[in-house]
C-alpha positions as a printed NumPy array, in Angstrom:
array([[ 98.979,  84.443,  69.996],
       [100.99 ,  83.076,  72.928],
       [104.772,  83.033,  72.457],
       [106.974,  79.986,  73.199],
       [109.986,  80.387,  75.502],
       [112.822,  78.139,  76.659],
       [114.895,  77.304,  79.694],
       [116.522,  80.747,  79.563],
       [113.128,  82.361,  80.21 ],
       [112.654,  80.12 ,  83.225],
       [115.976,  81.256,  84.692],
       [115.01 ,  84.874,  84.062],
       [111.761,  84.299,  85.959],
       [113.553,  82.793,  88.954],
       [116.04 ,  85.657,  89.007],
       [113.264,  88.233,  88.819],
       [111.375,  86.649,  91.706],
       [114.489,  86.506,  93.888],
       [115.553,  90.039,  92.978],
       [112.127,  91.531,  93.608],
       [111.823,  89.792,  96.961],
       [115.242,  91.107,  97.979],
       [114.67 ,  94.706,  96.956],
       [111.133,  94.989,  98.29 ],
       [110.882,  92.999, 101.55 ],
       [107.286,  92.415, 102.643],
       [106.426,  92.595, 106.322],
       [103.521,  90.998, 108.148],
       [101.957,  94.446, 108.534],
       [102.083,  94.965, 104.766],
       [ 99.909,  91.879, 104.312],
       [ 97.01 ,  93.555, 106.08 ],
       [ 95.013,  96.668, 105.259],
       [ 95.628,  99.515, 107.694],
       [ 91.997, 100.465, 108.159],
       [ 92.658, 103.501, 110.367],
       [ 94.144, 105.462, 107.44 ],
       [ 91.325, 106.252, 105.009],
       [ 91.454, 105.418, 101.337],
       [ 88.786, 104.7  ,  98.774],
       [ 88.416, 103.153,  95.339],
       [ 86.552, 106.192,  94.009],
       [ 88.52 , 108.696,  91.946],
       [ 87.874, 112.373,  92.549],
       [ 87.39 , 111.967,  96.305],
       [ 90.904, 113.096,  97.225],
       [ 91.847, 109.639,  98.487],
       [ 91.107, 107.48 ,  95.444],
       [ 93.634, 105.121,  93.8  ],
       [ 95.55 , 107.917,  92.049],
       [ 96.081, 109.633,  95.427],
       [ 97.032, 106.571,  97.508],
       [100.719, 107.379,  97.262],
       [100.149, 110.829,  98.771],
       [ 97.914, 109.851, 101.699],
       [100.647, 108.288, 103.813],
       [104.465, 108.582, 103.481],
       [104.724, 104.812, 103.753],
       [102.489, 104.408, 100.701],
       [104.6  , 106.326,  98.163],
       [105.311, 103.174,  96.137],
       [101.597, 103.143,  95.198],
       [102.419, 106.095,  92.925],
       [106.124, 105.649,  92.245],
       [106.488, 101.88 ,  91.94 ],
       [107.233, 100.127,  88.643],
       [106.077,  96.612,  89.587],
       [102.503,  97.331,  90.634],
       [ 99.391,  95.145,  90.56 ],
       [ 96.861,  94.375,  89.213],
       [ 97.655,  94.198,  85.494],
       [ 95.843,  93.392,  82.276],
       [ 96.706,  89.858,  81.158],
       [ 96.844,  90.527,  77.452],
       [ 97.424,  87.438,  75.302],
       [ 99.995,  89.18 ,  73.1  ],
       [102.189,  89.906,  76.143],
       [102.14 ,  86.426,  77.662],
       [104.854,  83.831,  77.144],
       [104.331,  80.09 ,  77.595],
       [106.75 ,  78.621,  80.127],
       [106.299,  74.847,  80.632],
       [109.059,  74.79 ,  83.269],
       [106.728,  76.452,  85.765],
       [104.937,  73.153,  86.363],
       [101.702,  72.557,  88.239],
       [100.958,  74.368,  91.49 ],
       [102.174,  72.467,  94.547],
       [ 99.637,  73.119,  97.319],
       [ 99.511,  71.3  , 100.639],
       [ 96.558,  72.731, 102.559],
       [ 94.836,  71.378, 105.65 ],
       [ 91.894,  72.306, 107.916],
       [ 92.623,  74.831, 110.678],
       [ 90.732,  77.284, 112.938],
       [ 89.763,  80.495, 111.147],
       [ 88.004,  83.798, 111.774],
       [ 86.184,  86.232, 109.509],
       [ 86.655,  89.996, 109.709],
       [ 85.298,  93.062, 107.928],
       [ 88.301,  95.317, 107.245],
       [ 86.104,  98.097, 105.823],
       [ 87.379,  97.605, 102.272],
       [ 87.042,  93.835, 102.154],
       [ 85.805,  90.729, 103.946],
       [ 88.708,  88.498, 104.989],
       [ 89.127,  85.008, 106.395],
       [ 92.24 ,  84.583, 108.561],
       [ 93.554,  81.199, 109.632],
       [ 94.676,  81.081, 113.27 ],
       [ 96.4  ,  77.742, 112.931],
       [ 98.564,  76.02 , 110.349],
       [ 96.395,  75.869, 107.215],
       [ 99.139,  74.498, 104.998],
       [101.374,  75.921, 102.339],
       [102.149,  76.665,  98.718],
       [105.497,  75.612,  97.222],
       [107.014,  77.926,  94.576],
       [110.435,  76.975,  93.215],
       [111.318,  75.142,  96.43 ],
       [110.21 ,  77.954,  98.774],
       [107.29 ,  77.296, 101.137],
       [104.683,  80.024, 101.562],
       [102.241,  79.526, 104.461],
       [ 98.585,  80.363, 103.812],
       [ 97.568,  83.418, 105.875],
       [ 94.199,  84.622, 104.644],
       [ 91.797,  85.081, 101.761],
       [ 89.706,  88.101, 100.786],
       [ 87.585,  89.276,  97.861],
       [ 87.466,  92.224,  95.437],
       [ 84.538,  93.144,  93.203],
       [ 84.788,  93.495,  90.256],
       [ 87.931,  91.473,  89.548],
       [ 91.169,  93.424,  89.845],
       [ 93.069,  91.626,  87.108],
       [ 91.599,  91.999,  83.655],
       [ 91.902,  89.693,  80.67 ],
       [ 92.382,  91.365,  77.301],
       [ 90.776,  94.453,  78.809],
       [ 87.751,  92.727,  80.363],
       [ 87.062,  92.214,  84.073],
       [ 85.01 ,  89.515,  85.777],
       [ 82.529,  90.075,  88.609],
       [ 84.691,  88.933,  91.524],
       [ 88.277,  88.045,  92.45 ],
       [ 89.572,  86.073,  95.427],
       [ 93.096,  86.57 ,  96.743],
       [ 94.739,  83.818,  98.813],
       [ 97.695,  85.447, 100.575],
       [100.732,  83.357, 101.556],
       [103.967,  84.332, 103.341],
       [107.389,  82.662, 103.373],
       [109.63 ,  82.28 , 106.414],
       [111.682,  85.246, 105.16 ],
       [108.569,  87.441, 105.038],
       [107.926,  87.521, 101.292],
       [104.438,  87.155,  99.859],
       [102.833,  85.005,  97.183],
       [ 99.205,  85.446,  96.163],
       [ 96.917,  83.09 ,  94.261],
       [ 94.094,  84.927,  92.487],
       [ 90.87 ,  83.359,  91.213],
       [ 88.264,  85.252,  89.186],
       [ 84.533,  84.502,  89.147],
       [ 81.74 ,  85.154,  86.667],
       [ 77.996,  85.093,  87.359],
       [ 76.509,  81.624,  87.611],
       [ 76.026,  79.093,  90.407],
       [ 76.726,  80.363,  93.92 ],
       [ 80.106,  79.74 ,  95.516],
       [ 79.749,  77.449,  98.546],
       [ 82.789,  78.801, 100.425],
       [ 81.642,  82.416, 100.064],
       [ 78.149,  81.434, 101.229],
       [ 79.608,  80.188, 104.512],
       [ 81.48 ,  83.455, 105.018],
       [ 78.521,  85.673, 104.144],
       [ 76.402,  84.119, 106.88 ],
       [ 78.204,  86.675, 109.06 ],
       [ 77.   ,  89.678, 107.08 ],
       [ 76.713,  91.85 , 110.204],
       [ 80.37 ,  91.449, 111.131],
       [ 82.208,  94.537, 112.301],
       [ 85.676,  95.263, 113.608],
       [ 85.751,  92.187, 115.804],
       [ 86.854,  88.82 , 114.514],
       [ 84.139,  86.164, 114.418],
       [ 85.187,  82.51 , 114.715],
       [ 84.327,  80.328, 111.722],
       [ 85.433,  77.104, 113.37 ],
       [ 87.627,  74.699, 111.456],
       [ 87.917,  75.789, 107.822],
       [ 89.466,  73.664, 105.09 ],
       [ 91.203,  75.836, 102.439],
       [ 90.639,  73.054,  99.913],
       [ 86.952,  74.024,  99.872],
       [ 87.93 ,  77.216,  98.022],
       [ 88.935,  75.082,  95.038],
       [ 92.13 ,  76.98 ,  94.322],
       [ 93.336,  74.336,  91.924],
       [ 93.756,  74.803,  88.214],
       [ 96.448,  73.327,  85.995],
       [ 96.652,  76.538,  83.956],
       [ 97.771,  79.847,  85.419],
       [ 99.586,  83.138,  84.821],
       [102.716,  84.081,  86.798],
       [104.358,  87.471,  87.259],
       [105.964,  89.614,  89.976],
       [103.919,  92.559,  91.198],
       [102.653,  94.213,  94.361],
       [ 99.904,  94.294,  96.927],
       [ 96.811,  95.84 ,  95.323],
       [ 96.006,  97.875,  98.439],
       [ 98.157, 100.368, 100.369],
       [101.057, 100.226, 101.07 ],
       [101.308,  98.6  ,  97.587],
       [104.522,  96.795,  98.585],
       [106.314,  95.25 ,  95.607],
       [108.017,  91.881,  95.272],
       [104.814,  89.83 ,  95.472],
       [104.769,  86.629,  93.405],
       [101.381,  86.451,  91.67 ],
       [ 99.674,  83.308,  90.388],
       [ 96.44 ,  84.108,  88.53 ],
       [ 94.415,  80.974,  87.86 ],
       [ 93.04 ,  80.762,  84.308],
       [ 89.94 ,  78.752,  85.222],
       [ 86.961,  81.016,  85.944],
       [ 84.774,  80.133,  88.935],
       [ 81.125,  81.048,  89.417],
       [ 79.368,  83.237,  91.952],
       [ 75.733,  84.337,  92.206],
       [ 74.589,  87.916,  91.681],
       [ 73.106,  87.862,  95.187],
       [ 76.451,  86.896,  96.71 ],
       [ 78.213,  89.784,  94.99 ],
       [ 75.456,  92.177,  96.074],
       [ 75.704,  91.092,  99.719],
       [ 79.489,  91.242,  99.657],
       [ 79.482,  94.82 ,  98.387],
       [ 76.823,  95.918, 100.855],
       [ 78.692,  94.33 , 103.749],
       [ 81.885,  96.301, 103.093],
       [ 79.873,  99.531, 102.688],
       [ 81.531, 100.514,  99.436],
       [ 78.441, 102.226,  98.041],
       [ 78.219,  99.649,  95.245],
       [ 81.14 , 101.387,  93.489],
       [ 83.408,  98.37 ,  93.629],
       [ 86.613,  97.468,  95.449],
       [ 89.024,  96.954,  92.559],
       [ 92.174,  98.965,  91.958],
       [ 92.644, 100.094,  88.331],
       [ 95.114,  98.024,  86.31 ],
       [ 98.708,  99.253,  86.46 ],
       [101.38 ,  99.67 ,  83.727],
       [103.357,  96.525,  82.998],
       [106.608,  98.541,  82.628],
       [108.345,  95.816,  80.663],
       [107.772,  93.02 ,  83.164],
       [107.566,  89.49 ,  81.767],
       [104.296,  87.584,  82.253],
       [104.324,  83.826,  81.897],
       [101.596,  81.242,  81.566],
       [101.664,  77.559,  82.437],
       [ 99.428,  75.888,  79.882],
       [100.039,  72.102,  79.781]])
């Protein structure tokens, strides 16, 4: 059962976000996967998720951090916090490119694609990418796909909106991206792309402070996990996995310990 909270919980949340952002500054380089340094999602290979922190000295927080992502969003842990309010998004069409970064397919906006407002701080939309299966789990269960929309503030801190997808009707935005299934290291122009076509909106969402889910696993990331589940076709997931050459093993990091962190939900 979800637990009610009050204004004090809201102040704790704000303090935690500010503190995490101060202790763990996120750079522009952290927001992108460093493809030249090898890592995999397959345990037992010597460079799987449990070994990420030992592959590169700059990645030690992957093993030693206490605010890592993804997490399991277990109902018994979540507290209702009405003060969070609805998501304030102000997106607009802008030129974009698509790129295969070996471990994911990403869409980067080259112009001003708009912003996300969290507690009065603007976070500019940088890029979106996909993981399969979903990285966040819900009461121990994962969905087939998860999209991450990465935003950065003027001070260099990150906020990510995550959307999970189950099998069903195809996703129109992903279909446009997957037309470039032969993409390699080079960026391929997509033309003008409207972020609103991703349908990031949902009035209900989870909020917590965590990390990047790929090396260097930098902490201090403000996560918003949308409760509404989207749909994607089996064929789209198959093509996505084949395109990133992951051997059909998946591109999802195992869930990480919560370590006492609060997790809130906005559920009007």
